[in-house]
N, C-alpha and C positions, 0 to 999 in steps of 0.2 A: 557771806560772800561765797558763791560757789566757785570751786577750784577745779580745773581739769588739766589733764596731761595730754600732750601730743606724743603718743607712745611710738618709739622707734626701737624695734627689738634687734639686739645684737646677739643672736642665739649662741650661747656657750663660748663666744669669742673671748680669748684671754684667760679662761678659767683653767687653772693647773690641775684640777681634781675632777673626778667623776663621782659626785656624791651618790649615796645609795638610792636616793629618791628621784634623781635628776634625769629628765629628758626634756630639755628646753625647747626642742623643735615641737614636741607634742603640746607642751604647756602654752607656748606662745602662738602656735600655729604658723610659725615662720621657719623656713629652712634655709633661706638665702641671707648672706651677710650683706647689710646695706653699705652703700658708699655715698660720697658727697652728693651726687645727682639724686639719689633716693631721698636723702635728707631734704634737699631743696624742694623736690616734688611734693613730699608729704607736708612740709611746712607751708608751702604756697597754697595747697588745697585747704589746709586747716585754717589759714588766715581768711580765706573766702567764706568759710562755713561758720566760724565762731564769732558771736556778737561782741564778746568782751575778751579779746586776746590778752589784755593786760592781767587777767586773772588766770592765765594758763601758762604752763611751762613745757618746753620741749624736753622729753624724758627718754633717756637711753637706758633701756631695761633689757633683761634677759641674759646678760653675760656678766663678766667681771670687768667693768669698764676701765678701771685703773691698771688692770693687768694686761691689756691689749698692747701691741707695739705702739710706741709713742707716735710714729708717723701716721698710723691709722687713727689713733685718738685725735691727733691734730687735724686730720682731714675731716672727721665728723664734727668736731667743735667749730672749726672755721666755717663750715657750711651752715651750721646752726646760728652762728653769730649774726649773720645777715638778717635774721628774723627776730632779733631782740632789740628792744628800745621803744620809744614813743610810738604808740599806735600798733605795736607788735607784741610779741610774747614777753613775759616779765623775766624770764631766765631759763636756765637749763638744770634739769634734775638728772642725776645718774644713780645707778645702783652698782655696788661692788662688794668685794670681800674685805673683811676687817684686817687681813694680813697683807693687803696691798695698799695701805695708806701710810704716807710719810710726808715730811715737810716739802720735799721736792715736788711731788705730784699735787699736793694741795695748793702750792703756789701757782702751778701751771693751771689748775682748774679755776682758781680765783681770778686769774687774768684772762680767762676764756669765757666768762659769763656764766659759770656754774653757780647756782644759788642754793642747791640742796643736794645732800649726799645721803643715800640710804645704804645701810650695811645689812648684809644677809647674816645676821647672828645665828638664827635658827634655834640654838639652845645654849644655855650657859652651864650645862652639865658636862663635865669632861668625858664621862663614859659614853654619853649619847653622841657627843661630837666625834669621838673616835670610832664608835660602832657604825656611824653613818658616813665615815670617811670624809669629814669636812676639811681636815688638813689645817685647822687653826685651833687656837685655844680660847677659852673665855676671856683670858687676860688680853688677848689680841683685840677683842671687842671693846674692852674697857679703854685700852690705850688709843685705839682708833677713834672712839667716840669723843674722848677728851680733846684729841688733836683737832678733830673736825669743828668742835665748838670753839676752840681757841682761835681758829681762822675765821670764825663768824659765819659758817655755813649753817643752814637749817639741817638738823640731824634727824634722820629717819632710821628706825630700827625695825627689822623684820624678824619674826619668830615663827617657828613651826610647832604644832602640837601633835602628839601621837606618834612621834618617830620611833624607830626601832630602839629598844632598850629604854624608852622613856615611860613615864607614868603621869597621871594627872597631877600628882604632887610635884614631880620634877618640873613639869610644864608651868605650874603656878609659881614655882620658885624662880624659873627663868624670867617670867614676867616681872617679878619683884626686883630682880637684879638689873634688868633692863630699865625699869622705871627709875631706878636710882641714878641712872646716867642722864636723866632729864632730856629725853628725846622730845622733839617738837611733834613728830608723827610716828605712827607705828602701823605695821601690817601684820595680821595674824593669818597664817596659812595652815589650817588643819591638813595633815598629811594626806595626799592622794596617792594611792598605789597604782603605778602604771606598768603595763606590760613592757618588757625589754629593759627594765631597771634591776639593779641588784636587790632592791627592796621587794620588787615583784617576785623575784626568785625565792627570797626568804619567806615571803607570804605563801607562795605555792607549796613550799616544802613543809610549812607548818612551824618553822622556827620563829617567825614573826607573827604574833597574834595581837593586832591592835585592840585597844580598849573599845567599848561599844560606841556606836554612833550617838546614842543618847548621852553618854558620858562626855563625848566630845562637844556636843552642843551645850551642855551644862557648864563645862569648863570654860569654853570660849565666851559664853554669856557673862560669867563671873569676871573674866579678864576684861571684857568690854566695860563693865560697870566700874572696875578699878581704874581703868584708863580714863574714863570720863571724870571720875572723882579727882584724878590727879592732873586734869587739864591737858591730857595727851590726845591729840586728834588721831582717830583711827581711820586711815585712808581706805583700807580694805580688810575684810574678814572673809576668807575663803577664796578659792580660785574663781575667775570669771567663767560664766557658762560657755562651753566650747565643744563643738562636735569632735574636735581632735582629742580632747581629754576623754570625752564620753566613749570614743571608739577604742581607746586603749586602757580603759579603767578596769582594774581588778578588785579594788576595795578601798577602804579608808573612809575619809570624811567629806566626800564630794556631794554637793547639792547645788543646783543652779541658783538657789536663793538661800544659801547658808547663813548669810548675815541676818536676813529677816527671821530665820528660825531662832537665832540667838536673841534677837530683839524681842521676839514673842516670848521667849523663856524669861527674860527680864520682867516683862509685863506680868507673866504668870506668878512669879514670886511676889510681886507687889500686890496683885489681886488677892492672892491667898492670905497675905498678911492682913489686908483690909477686911477680908471676908470672915476671918476666924471668929467663930462663935455666933455668926449671923446667917439667917436663912435667905436674906435678900440683900443684894449689893447693887447700887447704881453709881456709876462713875462717868466722867467725861474725859476724852483724850483729844489731842489735836487730830483734825480730820485726816491728815496724811498718815496717821499712825493707827487708824481704825483696824485695818487687817492684822497688824502686828499685835494689837491688844487682844483681838479675838483669837489669835493663833491660827496657824495653818489649818484649813478645813474646820475652823471654829474649835480647835482642840482645847484652848484655854477655857472657853465657855463650858465645854463638855466636862473638863476636869473639875471645875467648880461645881457643876451640877452633880457630879459623882460624889463630891464632898458635902453635898447638901445645901448649896447656896445657888439661888437663882441670880443670874448676872444680867444686868442691863448696861450697855455702853453707849454713850451719846458722843457723836463726832462734833467737835467744836472748831469752826474755821479760824477763830481768833486765839484759841488757847495756845500758850507757849509751854507751860509745864507738862511733864510727861503724863501725869494722871492726877485727877482732882476728884475727891469724894463728894458725891451729891447727897446720897442718903443710904442708910442700911438699917436693917431691923432683924 
């Protein structure tokens, strides 16, 4: 069942910190703070355009929703509630900080139609959190996650890879610690270095040197596999393609099809395992995954050719499994 969000961005509203990587206006492409009329307008238009609204949620993203003034929060939630119910959207999704979750706010959210809460954990390494001025601890993530699940919300956790003072090993450990909190969903955001941020200044000065793009793709592809193995739905991997991001980009791990690069890397590992010791390999994949299996610009096929294996991939409209061996010699 395909799920979609009716995204309403509340850029930086309520957030008490300016994290090293953060420029929400650039990331979201939104500079104005929405109000009740904006919520109604966006939701009305979305109801007219979406065929199955019961599979969609109204999503307040971009800020720290539970840290905004209660009167403003109530204004947004009240406007959104008119669009929840039979024949309308199935609920409200919010994103917020782990240190702005408590019983009082969760009770308010529960009574206001909120169904899912995403926490911007970003890292579970204390040095990385401090270096990037997150303003919360890893224990805050643990406490907030447990409380959210206690109240019966769907729990989403967001992490970033490649942050200042992080390493692939620290990022892998962050995923493992988040996995053990049993989230329903996750988002992985490989760091994007934007002009006008502290991270951008550290990058320009040479104090911050991110690991390579290839390492970033490899790491995220491994995390994707672990998430799938543990039944965690990955809502997003990488920032969405945006002219705003591309205009302010200094470096990092941005690619308009970053997730597909990672999925291609997963296929490459499987193909290399199947091809080991063979000069010819023929496999089938679901038709929708053909480009991922071949790799961007056929890089997977070229890599196997370099290793001495001729690769043939057949697209199967009915196949469900990721990859099926047909023959090899």
